[in-house]
C-alpha positions as CSV (number, residue, x, y, z in Angstrom):
1,X,0.0,-0.1,0.0
2,X,2.8,2.3,0.6
3,X,4.2,1.7,-2.6
4,X,1.0,2.5,-4.4
5,X,0.8,5.9,-2.5
6,X,4.4,6.2,-3.5
7,X,3.4,5.6,-7.3
8,X,0.3,7.7,-6.8
9,X,2.2,10.7,-5.3
10,X,4.9,10.5,-8.2
11,X,2.3,10.4,-10.9
12,X,0.5,13.5,-9.3
13,X,3.6,15.4,-9.0
14,X,4.7,14.4,-12.7
15,X,1.0,15.6,-13.7
16,X,1.3,18.7,-11.9
17,X,5.0,19.6,-13.3
18,X,3.6,18.5,-16.6
19,X,0.8,20.8,-16.7
20,X,2.8,23.7,-15.2
21,X,5.5,23.4,-17.8
22,X,2.4,23.7,-20.5
23,X,1.4,26.9,-19.3
24,X,4.8,28.0,-20.3
25,X,4.7,26.6,-23.9
26,X,2.7,29.7,-25.1
27,X,5.6,32.0,-24.0
28,X,8.1,29.8,-25.6
29,X,6.2,29.8,-28.9
30,X,6.3,33.6,-28.9
31,X,10.1,33.5,-28.3
32,X,10.5,31.0,-31.0
33,X,8.5,33.2,-33.2
34,X,10.8,36.1,-32.4
35,X,13.8,33.9,-32.9
36,X,12.5,32.7,-36.5
37,X,11.6,36.0,-37.6
38,X,15.1,37.3,-36.5
39,X,16.7,34.0,-38.2
40,X,14.6,35.1,-41.3
41,X,16.0,38.7,-41.2
42,X,19.5,37.4,-40.5
43,X,19.2,35.0,-43.7
44,X,17.7,38.0,-45.8
45,X,20.8,40.2,-44.9
46,X,23.0,37.5,-45.5
47,X,21.4,37.1,-49.2
48,X,21.8,40.9,-49.5
49,X,25.4,40.9,-48.5
50,X,26.3,37.9,-50.9
51,X,24.6,39.7,-53.7
52,X,26.4,43.0,-52.7
53,X,29.8,40.9,-52.7
54,X,28.9,39.3,-56.0
55,X,28.3,42.9,-57.4
56,X,31.5,44.1,-55.9
57,X,33.5,40.9,-57.4
58,X,32.1,42.0,-60.9
59,X,33.1,45.5,-60.4
60,X,36.6,44.6,-59.5
61,X,36.8,42.2,-62.7
62,X,35.7,45.2,-64.7
63,X,38.3,47.6,-63.1
64,X,41.0,44.6,-63.4
65,X,39.9,44.6,-67.3
66,X,40.3,48.3,-67.3
67,X,43.8,48.5,-66.0
68,X,44.8,45.8,-68.2
69,X,43.6,47.8,-71.2
70,X,45.2,50.9,-69.8
71,X,48.5,49.3,-69.4
72,X,48.5,48.2,-72.9
73,X,47.6,51.7,-74.1
74,X,50.5,53.1,-72.1
75,X,52.9,50.4,-73.5
76,X,51.6,51.4,-76.9
77,X,52.4,55.2,-76.2
78,X,55.7,54.4,-74.7
79,X,56.7,52.6,-78.1
80,X,54.9,55.5,-80.0
81,X,57.2,57.7,-78.3
82,X,60.2,55.7,-78.9
83,X,59.6,55.8,-82.4
84,X,58.8,59.6,-82.6
85,X,62.1,60.3,-80.6
86,X,64.0,58.0,-83.4
87,X,62.3,59.8,-86.1
88,X,63.1,63.1,-84.7
89,X,66.9,62.1,-84.3
90,X,66.9,61.1,-87.7
91,X,65.2,64.3,-88.9
92,X,68.0,66.2,-86.9
93,X,70.6,64.2,-88.5
94,X,69.1,64.8,-92.1
95,X,69.1,68.5,-91.1
96,X,72.7,68.5,-90.3
97,X,73.7,66.7,-93.3
98,X,71.4,69.3,-95.5
99,X,73.2,72.2,-94.0
100,X,76.7,70.7,-94.9
101,X,75.6,70.1,-98.3
102,X,74.1,73.7,-98.6
103,X,77.6,75.1,-96.7
104,X,79.6,73.3,-99.3
105,X,77.4,74.1,-102.3
106,X,77.8,77.9,-101.1
107,X,81.3,77.6,-100.7
108,X,81.8,76.1,-104.4
109,X,79.6,78.8,-105.7
110,X,81.7,81.7,-103.8
111,X,84.7,79.8,-105.3
112,X,83.6,79.7,-108.9
113,X,82.3,83.3,-108.6
114,X,85.7,84.7,-107.4
115,X,87.3,82.5,-110.3
116,X,85.2,84.6,-113.2
């Protein structure tokens, strides 16, 4: 009989605890809903951040392409500058040669004029 009383007491205590905890379930659901909403907002924020990162990566790729193009143009400009310098040096050399030829012709003309 004592065992039966202990078992009944345990069953009553268990029922009481279960019923008491059920009163808190509503509050737990409310917290669970809040947590779910926060989690959904965090997921949305993460998706937005990933989209922004993808856009930034695309922009970085575009900038890399532009930098490569600019480097190629700078190289072409350097080659053109070197060619212009060489052409300018050649023009200077031709000008000096022409001046020497003109001076010789002028000197010949003066010497021939003095002979007559």
